[in-house]
Backbone as a printed PyTorch tensor [residue, N CA C, xyz], in Angstrom:
tensor([[[-31.0200, -18.8540,  14.5550],
         [-30.6100, -18.4120,  13.3000],
         [-29.8410, -17.0230,  13.3780]],

        [[-28.7840, -16.8310,  12.7540],
         [-28.0320, -15.6650,  12.7510],
         [-28.0760, -15.0240,  11.4390]],

        [[-28.6390, -13.6880,  11.5340],
         [-28.5790, -12.9300,  10.3280],
         [-27.3620, -12.0670,  10.1590]],

        [[-26.5640, -12.1600,   9.2610],
         [-25.5580, -11.1690,   9.0910],
         [-25.8410, -10.2230,   7.9810]],

        [[-25.6190,  -8.7440,   8.4400],
         [-25.7170,  -8.0140,   7.2480],
         [-24.3980,  -7.6520,   6.4860]],

        [[-24.6710,  -7.6970,   5.1810],
         [-23.4510,  -7.4710,   4.2610],
         [-23.6010,  -5.9420,   3.7830]],

        [[-22.3330,  -5.3070,   3.9970],
         [-22.3740,  -3.7760,   3.5810],
         [-22.1070,  -3.9580,   1.9160]],

        [[-21.3820,  -4.4920,   1.6530],
         [-20.9320,  -4.7040,   0.1670],
         [-21.2380,  -5.9820,  -0.4440]],

        [[-21.7480,  -6.2180,  -1.5060],
         [-22.0620,  -7.4350,  -2.4360],
         [-20.7800,  -8.0450,  -2.8620]],

        [[-20.5950,  -9.2350,  -2.9350],
         [-19.3940,  -9.9180,  -3.5840],
         [-20.1150, -10.6820,  -4.6230]],

        [[-20.1320, -10.2250,  -5.8200],
         [-20.8500, -10.8830,  -6.9800],
         [-20.1860, -12.3130,  -7.3180]],

        [[-20.9830, -13.0470,  -7.9680],
         [-20.5650, -14.6100,  -8.3300],
         [-19.2420, -14.4690,  -9.2140]],

        [[-19.0630, -13.3520, -10.0840],
         [-17.8280, -13.3320, -10.8390],
         [-16.5870, -13.2360, -10.0480]],

        [[-16.8440, -12.3880,  -8.9060],
         [-15.5140, -12.2680,  -7.9800],
         [-15.2550, -13.5530,  -7.3490]],

        [[-16.3820, -14.2860,  -6.9630],
         [-16.2660, -15.5190,  -6.1080],
         [-15.4320, -16.7140,  -7.2290]],

        [[-15.9360, -16.6680,  -8.5170],
         [-15.4650, -17.4030,  -9.3220],
         [-13.8240, -16.9790,  -9.7340]],

        [[-13.7680, -15.7130,  -9.7080],
         [-12.1420, -15.2790, -10.0760],
         [-11.4560, -15.8150,  -8.8060]],

        [[-11.7820, -15.5960,  -7.5460],
         [-11.1240, -16.0310,  -6.5030],
         [-10.9490, -17.5380,  -6.3710]],

        [[-11.7480, -18.2120,  -6.8140],
         [-11.6770, -19.7040,  -6.9230],
         [-10.6300, -20.2270,  -7.8360]],

        [[-10.7680, -19.4980,  -9.0710],
         [ -9.7030, -19.7300, -10.2100],
         [ -8.4000, -19.3780,  -9.7970]],

        [[ -8.3530, -18.1150,  -8.8830],
         [ -7.0440, -17.7700,  -8.7670],
         [ -6.4020, -18.5750,  -7.8210]],

        [[ -6.9830, -18.9380,  -6.9010],
         [ -6.6630, -20.1290,  -5.6750],
         [ -5.9950, -21.1790,  -6.1990]],

        [[ -6.3890, -21.6810,  -7.2780],
         [ -5.8810, -23.1060,  -7.7870],
         [ -4.7910, -22.7040,  -9.1010]],

        [[ -4.3170, -21.6970,  -9.1730],
         [ -3.3600, -21.2720, -10.1480],
         [ -2.1780, -22.2080,  -9.8790]],

        [[ -1.2650, -22.4270, -10.9550],
         [ -0.2290, -23.1040, -10.6850],
         [  0.9820, -22.5950, -11.3880]],

        [[  1.4910, -21.4280, -11.0890],
         [  2.5670, -20.7810, -11.8960],
         [  3.7480, -20.5820, -10.9220]],

        [[  4.8310, -20.2230, -11.6270],
         [  5.9680, -19.7410, -10.8700],
         [  6.0120, -18.5360, -10.6550]],

        [[  6.5160, -17.8670,  -9.7120],
         [  6.4070, -16.5720,  -9.1140],
         [  5.2390, -16.1610,  -8.4090]],

        [[  5.1480, -15.0390,  -8.2810],
         [  4.0820, -14.4010,  -7.3700],
         [  2.9380, -13.6840,  -8.4420]],

        [[  1.5780, -13.9160,  -8.0040],
         [  0.5950, -13.1920,  -8.6860],
         [ -0.3440, -12.4780,  -7.8710]],

        [[ -1.2450, -11.7080,  -8.3510],
         [ -2.1400, -10.7280,  -7.6620],
         [ -3.2630, -10.6910,  -8.3060]],

        [[ -4.4370, -10.6070,  -7.6230],
         [ -5.8340, -10.6370,  -8.1210],
         [ -6.3740,  -9.2020,  -7.3400]],

        [[ -6.4470,  -7.9630,  -7.8590],
         [ -6.9280,  -6.7810,  -7.1410],
         [ -8.3620,  -6.4680,  -7.3440]],

        [[ -9.0160,  -6.2030,  -6.0820],
         [-10.4250,  -6.2500,  -5.9640],
         [-10.7260,  -4.5810,  -5.2350]],

        [[-11.6350,  -3.9940,  -5.7480],
         [-11.9280,  -2.5570,  -5.4390],
         [-13.5510,  -2.5710,  -5.2060]],

        [[-13.9830,  -1.7280,  -4.3110],
         [-15.6220,  -1.4370,  -3.9940],
         [-15.8850,  -0.3000,  -4.8440]],

        [[-17.0200,  -0.6240,  -5.6300],
         [-17.6220,   0.4100,  -6.2740],
         [-18.5920,   0.9660,  -5.1950]],

        [[-18.3300,   2.1590,  -4.7380],
         [-19.0810,   3.0690,  -3.7380],
         [-20.3910,   3.2130,  -4.1060]],

        [[-20.6910,   3.6820,  -5.3630],
         [-22.0330,   4.0520,  -5.6580],
         [-22.9500,   2.7200,  -5.9270]],

        [[-22.2770,   1.5100,  -6.1790],
         [-23.2510,   0.4600,  -6.2990],
         [-23.1170,  -0.5650,  -5.0500]],

        [[-22.2430,  -0.3730,  -4.1830],
         [-21.9230,  -1.0760,  -2.9870],
         [-21.7680,  -2.6420,  -3.6130]],

        [[-20.9670,  -2.8680,  -4.5200],
         [-20.4750,  -3.8550,  -5.0420],
         [-19.0680,  -4.0100,  -5.3790]],

        [[-18.4110,  -5.2410,  -4.9380],
         [-16.9420,  -5.4360,  -5.3140],
         [-16.6300,  -5.7360,  -6.7870]],

        [[-15.6400,  -5.1700,  -7.4020],
         [-15.3850,  -5.4760,  -8.6230],
         [-13.9620,  -5.8840,  -8.7450]],

        [[-13.6060,  -6.6500,  -9.7510],
         [-12.1600,  -6.9620, -10.1300],
         [-11.3650,  -5.7830, -10.8020]],

        [[-10.2470,  -5.3500, -10.4080],
         [ -9.6180,  -4.3370, -10.9650],
         [ -8.7190,  -4.7890, -12.1870]],

        [[ -7.7870,  -5.7520, -11.4900],
         [ -6.7490,  -6.4300, -12.7210],
         [ -6.1400,  -7.7700, -11.9160]],

        [[ -5.7320,  -8.4850, -12.7960],
         [ -4.9050,  -9.6420, -12.2390],
         [ -3.5310,  -9.4070, -12.9280]],

        [[ -2.6360, -10.0620, -12.1090],
         [ -1.2140,  -9.9120, -12.5210],
         [ -0.5440, -11.0890, -12.2030]],

        [[  0.2860, -11.6440, -13.3480],
         [  0.9030, -12.9970, -13.1950],
         [  2.2890, -12.8300, -13.1590]],

        [[  3.1350, -13.3800, -12.4910],
         [  4.5960, -13.5160, -12.2610],
         [  4.8700, -11.9000, -12.1510]],

        [[  4.4200, -11.1850, -10.9500],
         [  4.6890,  -9.7920, -10.7930],
         [  5.4620,  -9.6840,  -9.5740]],

        [[  6.4060,  -8.8630,  -9.3400],
         [  7.3140,  -8.7860,  -8.2970],
         [  6.3060,  -7.7190,  -7.0450]],

        [[  6.8130,  -7.9170,  -5.9970],
         [  6.0720,  -7.0400,  -4.9190],
         [  6.2540,  -5.5890,  -5.2380]],

        [[  7.3970,  -5.2730,  -5.6950],
         [  7.6000,  -3.7950,  -6.0390],
         [  6.8260,  -3.2770,  -7.2020]],

        [[  6.6830,  -3.9710,  -8.2410],
         [  5.7040,  -3.7760,  -9.2900],
         [  4.4100,  -3.7430,  -8.8560]],

        [[  4.0400,  -4.6450,  -8.1080],
         [  2.5630,  -4.6210,  -7.5530],
         [  2.4650,  -3.0840,  -6.7560]],

        [[  3.3840,  -2.9370,  -6.0240],
         [  3.2350,  -1.6650,  -5.1050],
         [  3.0180,  -0.4650,  -6.1720]],

        [[  3.7660,  -0.5590,  -7.1950],
         [  3.5990,   0.6670,  -8.2390],
         [  1.9810,   0.6580,  -8.9300]],

        [[  1.5330,  -0.5210,  -9.0390],
         [  0.2920,  -0.6980,  -9.6860],
         [ -0.8660,  -0.0790,  -8.7430]],

        [[ -0.6720,  -0.1620,  -7.4640],
         [ -1.8560,   0.0270,  -6.6490],
         [ -1.9570,   1.6330,  -6.4010]],

        [[ -3.2060,   2.0460,  -6.3540],
         [ -3.4290,   3.6060,  -6.1290],
         [ -3.1120,   3.9140,  -4.7330]],

        [[ -2.4330,   5.2470,  -4.6410],
         [ -2.1860,   5.8610,  -3.3600],
         [ -3.1070,   6.3590,  -2.6450]],

        [[ -4.3980,   6.4990,  -3.1240],
         [ -5.2760,   7.2420,  -2.3610],
         [ -6.7940,   6.2670,  -2.3360]],

        [[ -6.7730,   5.2550,  -2.6070],
         [ -7.6430,   4.3870,  -2.6500],
         [ -7.4910,   2.8700,  -2.0330]],

        [[ -8.4730,   2.4100,  -1.0980],
         [ -8.2680,   0.9170,  -0.6500],
         [ -8.5050,  -0.1580,  -1.7240]],

        [[ -7.8920,  -1.1000,  -1.4330],
         [ -7.9080,  -2.3830,  -2.3500],
         [ -7.8140,  -3.5470,  -1.5080]],

        [[ -8.5240,  -4.7140,  -1.9260],
         [ -8.1790,  -5.9260,  -1.3480],
         [ -7.2160,  -6.6270,  -2.5920]],

        [[ -5.9740,  -7.2630,  -2.0320],
         [ -5.2820,  -7.6960,  -3.0320],
         [ -4.9260,  -9.3360,  -2.5240]],

        [[ -5.4830, -10.2150,  -3.4180],
         [ -5.2050, -11.6430,  -3.1280],
         [ -3.7430, -11.8850,  -3.6680]],

        [[ -2.9100, -12.2280,  -3.0950],
         [ -1.6050, -12.4950,  -3.5270],
         [ -1.2300, -13.9750,  -3.2340]],

        [[ -0.7440, -14.6310,  -4.2350],
         [ -0.1760, -15.9710,  -4.4560],
         [  1.2570, -15.6470,  -4.4000]],

        [[  1.9430, -15.8230,  -3.2700],
         [  3.3020, -15.3310,  -3.2370],
         [  4.2970, -16.4870,  -3.0820]],

        [[  5.4970, -16.2150,  -4.0500],
         [  6.5720, -17.1460,  -3.9870],
         [  7.5820, -16.8640,  -2.8890]],

        [[  7.3850, -17.7770,  -1.7280],
         [  8.1000, -17.5000,  -0.5460],
         [  9.4460, -18.5970,  -0.6710]],

        [[ 10.5800, -17.9600,  -0.7410],
         [ 11.7820, -18.5800,  -0.7750],
         [ 12.1980, -18.9850,   0.7050]],

        [[ 12.1460, -20.2180,   1.0480],
         [ 12.6520, -20.5360,   2.5470],
         [ 14.2180, -20.6150,   2.5870]],

        [[ 14.7130, -20.4900,   3.8660],
         [ 16.1560, -20.5760,   4.0060],
         [ 16.6540, -21.8140,   3.5780]],

        [[ 15.8910, -22.8380,   3.6150],
         [ 16.4270, -24.2080,   3.3810],
         [ 16.4300, -24.6460,   1.8490]],

        [[ 15.9290, -23.7000,   0.9890],
         [ 15.8320, -23.7330,  -0.3910],
         [ 14.6550, -24.2250,  -0.8440]],

        [[ 13.6290, -24.6170,   0.1070],
         [ 12.2880, -24.9400,  -0.3740],
         [ 11.7420, -23.6370,  -0.9180]],

        [[ 10.5200, -23.7830,  -1.8280],
         [  9.6180, -22.8120,  -2.1750],
         [  8.2600, -23.0590,  -1.8800]],

        [[  7.4840, -22.2180,  -1.2510],
         [  5.8840, -22.4160,  -1.1590],
         [  5.2980, -21.1620,  -1.6070]],

        [[  4.0150, -21.4010,  -1.6780],
         [  3.1310, -20.3150,  -2.4710],
         [  1.9770, -19.9940,  -1.6190]],

        [[  2.1970, -19.5150,  -0.5430],
         [  1.0720, -19.0090,   0.3970],
         [  0.1850, -17.9980,  -0.3840]],

        [[ -1.0570, -18.2950,  -0.1130],
         [ -2.2000, -17.3310,  -0.3170],
         [ -2.1910, -16.3090,   0.8030]],

        [[ -2.2970, -15.0910,   0.3260],
         [ -2.1930, -14.0130,   1.3520],
         [ -3.1130, -12.9110,   0.9200]],

        [[ -3.7440, -12.2490,   1.8910],
         [ -4.6240, -11.1530,   1.5080],
         [ -4.1300,  -9.8510,   2.0610]],

        [[ -3.8090,  -9.0620,   1.1000],
         [ -3.1280,  -7.7680,   1.4430],
         [ -4.2580,  -6.7120,   1.5400]],

        [[ -4.4350,  -6.1440,   2.8040],
         [ -5.4280,  -5.1100,   2.8930],
         [ -4.9000,  -3.8300,   2.7570]],

        [[ -4.9640,  -3.3820,   1.3820],
         [ -4.3460,  -2.1260,   0.9590],
         [ -5.2490,  -0.9210,   1.4070]],

        [[ -4.8440,  -0.2030,   2.4740],
         [ -5.5980,   0.9540,   2.9270],
         [ -4.6140,   2.1430,   3.2930]],

        [[ -4.3000,   2.8730,   2.2750],
         [ -3.5270,   3.9880,   2.5180],
         [ -4.3070,   4.9560,   3.2860]],

        [[ -3.5580,   5.6110,   4.0770],
         [ -3.9720,   6.5670,   5.2230],
         [ -4.6840,   7.7440,   4.4100]],

        [[ -4.0370,   8.0180,   3.2900],
         [ -4.5230,   9.2710,   2.3010],
         [ -5.8150,   8.9440,   1.7440]],

        [[ -6.3410,   7.7100,   1.9110],
         [ -7.7240,   7.4250,   1.1640],
         [ -8.7660,   8.3320,   1.8130]],

        [[ -9.8020,   8.6180,   1.1850],
         [-10.9970,   9.1070,   1.6290],
         [-11.6200,   8.2420,   2.6640]],

        [[-11.9510,   9.1610,   3.7810],
         [-12.2770,   8.2960,   5.0470],
         [-13.5830,   7.4930,   4.9190]],

        [[-14.4370,   7.9350,   4.0720],
         [-15.6490,   7.1260,   3.7060],
         [-15.5350,   5.8140,   3.0640]],

        [[-14.4380,   5.9470,   2.1510],
         [-14.0470,   4.7020,   1.5320],
         [-13.1820,   3.8800,   2.3170]],

        [[-12.4340,   4.2090,   3.1200],
         [-11.7610,   3.4660,   4.1720],
         [-12.7960,   2.7870,   5.1190]],

        [[-13.6670,   3.3940,   5.5280],
         [-14.7050,   2.8460,   6.4340],
         [-15.5800,   1.7370,   5.7950]],

        [[-15.7430,   2.0030,   4.5160],
         [-16.4410,   0.9810,   3.6680],
         [-15.6400,  -0.2920,   3.5300]],

        [[-14.4280,   0.1240,   3.1980],
         [-13.4800,  -0.9990,   2.9200],
         [-13.3310,  -1.7290,   4.1710]],

        [[-13.2710,  -1.0630,   5.4300],
         [-12.9190,  -1.8690,   6.5470],
         [-14.1800,  -2.5880,   6.8740]],

        [[-15.3360,  -2.1210,   6.6590],
         [-16.4970,  -2.8620,   7.1800],
         [-16.6910,  -4.1950,   6.3680]],

        [[-16.1600,  -4.1830,   5.0190],
         [-16.2810,  -5.3750,   4.2190],
         [-15.4190,  -6.3360,   4.1270]],

        [[-14.1820,  -6.0170,   5.0430],
         [-12.7860,  -6.7580,   5.0510],
         [-13.3390,  -8.2900,   5.3300]],

        [[-13.8570,  -8.3880,   6.5480],
         [-14.0180,  -9.8280,   7.1060],
         [-14.8860, -10.4860,   6.0660]],

        [[-15.8050, -10.0820,   5.5110],
         [-16.6140, -10.7630,   4.5730],
         [-15.9210, -11.1470,   3.3250]],

        [[-14.9010, -10.3450,   2.9480],
         [-14.1460, -10.6580,   1.7480],
         [-13.2020, -11.7690,   2.0740]],

        [[-12.5660, -11.4480,   3.3010],
         [-11.4160, -12.6020,   3.8750],
         [-12.0850, -14.0570,   3.8580]],

        [[-13.4500, -13.9920,   4.3270],
         [-14.2240, -15.3130,   4.4110],
         [-14.5790, -15.8010,   3.0940]],

        [[-14.9180, -15.1060,   2.3300],
         [-15.2230, -15.4470,   0.7990],
         [-13.8420, -15.8620,   0.0640]],

        [[-12.7450, -15.3390,   0.3820],
         [-11.6450, -15.6650,  -0.4070],
         [-10.9890, -16.9150,   0.3780]],

        [[-11.4300, -17.2060,   1.5150],
         [-11.0620, -18.4050,   2.2660],
         [ -9.4010, -18.3200,   2.4010]],

        [[ -8.9400, -17.0530,   3.0040],
         [ -7.5000, -16.8520,   3.2780],
         [ -7.3130, -16.6660,   4.7900]],

        [[ -6.3910, -17.2510,   5.4080],
         [ -6.2740, -16.7370,   7.0170],
         [ -5.1810, -15.7360,   7.2050]],

        [[ -4.2170, -15.4080,   6.3580],
         [ -3.2200, -14.5820,   6.6140],
         [ -3.5320, -13.4630,   5.8100]],

        [[ -3.5670, -12.1220,   6.8210],
         [ -4.0770, -10.8440,   6.2490],
         [ -2.8570, -10.0080,   6.6720]],

        [[ -2.3190,  -9.1770,   5.5370],
         [ -1.0630,  -8.3400,   5.9770],
         [ -1.7700,  -7.0650,   5.5930]],

        [[ -1.6960,  -6.0820,   6.7160],
         [ -2.3170,  -4.4310,   6.7460],
         [ -1.0220,  -3.7310,   5.9180]],

        [[ -1.8250,  -2.9720,   5.0540],
         [ -0.7040,  -1.9460,   4.4150],
         [ -1.3270,  -0.5890,   4.3840]],

        [[ -0.7020,   0.1930,   5.1520],
         [ -1.4360,   1.5320,   5.4270],
         [ -0.4910,   2.7250,   4.7250]],

        [[  0.7590,   2.5170,   4.6720],
         [  1.8080,   3.5600,   4.4420],
         [  2.1630,   3.6440,   3.0520]],

        [[  1.2590,   3.1080,   1.8950],
         [  1.5970,   3.4300,   0.5670],
         [  2.5760,   2.5520,  -0.0110]],

        [[  3.0350,   2.7910,  -1.2510],
         [  3.9790,   1.9180,  -2.0270],
         [  5.0500,   1.7160,  -1.4550]],

        [[  5.6100,   2.5150,  -0.7270],
         [  6.9960,   2.3280,  -0.0440],
         [  7.0410,   1.2870,   0.8910]],

        [[  5.8880,   1.0840,   1.5070],
         [  5.9720,   0.0990,   2.6010],
         [  5.7310,  -1.4010,   2.0840]],

        [[  5.0870,  -1.5430,   0.8890],
         [  4.9590,  -2.8160,   0.4260],
         [  6.2760,  -3.3390,  -0.5230]],

        [[  6.9770,  -4.2110,   0.1640],
         [  8.3610,  -4.5990,  -0.3490],
         [  8.2510,  -6.1040,  -0.1830]],

        [[  9.2800,  -6.8000,  -0.9670],
         [  9.6080,  -8.3110,  -0.6090],
         [  9.9300,  -8.4720,   0.8780]],

        [[ 10.6390,  -7.6570,   1.4160],
         [ 11.3290,  -7.6700,   2.6540],
         [ 10.1900,  -7.6820,   3.7770]],

        [[  9.2640,  -6.9240,   3.6970],
         [  8.1580,  -6.5850,   4.4650],
         [  7.2400,  -7.9040,   4.3710]],

        [[  6.8870,  -8.2590,   3.2600],
         [  5.9430,  -9.3700,   3.1670],
         [  6.7850, -10.7980,   3.6590]],

        [[  8.0310, -11.0380,   3.2620],
         [  8.8470, -12.0500,   3.9740],
         [  8.8610, -12.1010,   5.4020]],

        [[  9.1330, -10.8660,   5.9690],
         [  9.0670, -10.6410,   7.4780],
         [  7.7470, -11.0760,   8.1560]],

        [[  6.5450, -10.8570,   7.4270],
         [  5.2280, -11.3180,   7.8530],
         [  5.1630, -12.9950,   7.8050]],

        [[  5.5740, -13.5080,   6.7520],
         [  5.2850, -14.9460,   6.4370],
         [  6.4360, -15.8820,   6.9520]],

        [[  7.7300, -15.5080,   7.0750],
         [  8.7410, -16.2380,   7.6260],
         [  8.9850, -16.0880,   9.1310]],

        [[  7.7840, -16.7800,   9.6530],
         [  7.8880, -16.5730,  11.2170],
         [  8.2500, -17.8360,  11.8400]]])
């Protein structure tokens, strides 16, 4: 039997939000933003955005605080098809407090597994680095 230790709790409300988010059926991109409450060592939902551009999302994210961002992304393929891959953006600006970054990093795999998402995009350079071009470059491979 393997015992795993969890640094940060993922409450049922977050699990429910993730499940609901996964099965949304809208046009455009949507995001679910999750943060860690350091005092309680628990994940909390910050906000959900529907039909948001990547650039608008970048403006909404804090410059000095890590976040997990579930992104349902409208990907426009060269042949005209549209797909909506589910992506986890690991928002970890280098200007964040080191203790928060460490805590955030330690809970990433657990969150990724709970969210059931395989594609993770690391973002460390703040809002300027989070662009449609950057996301497309990672997904259109």
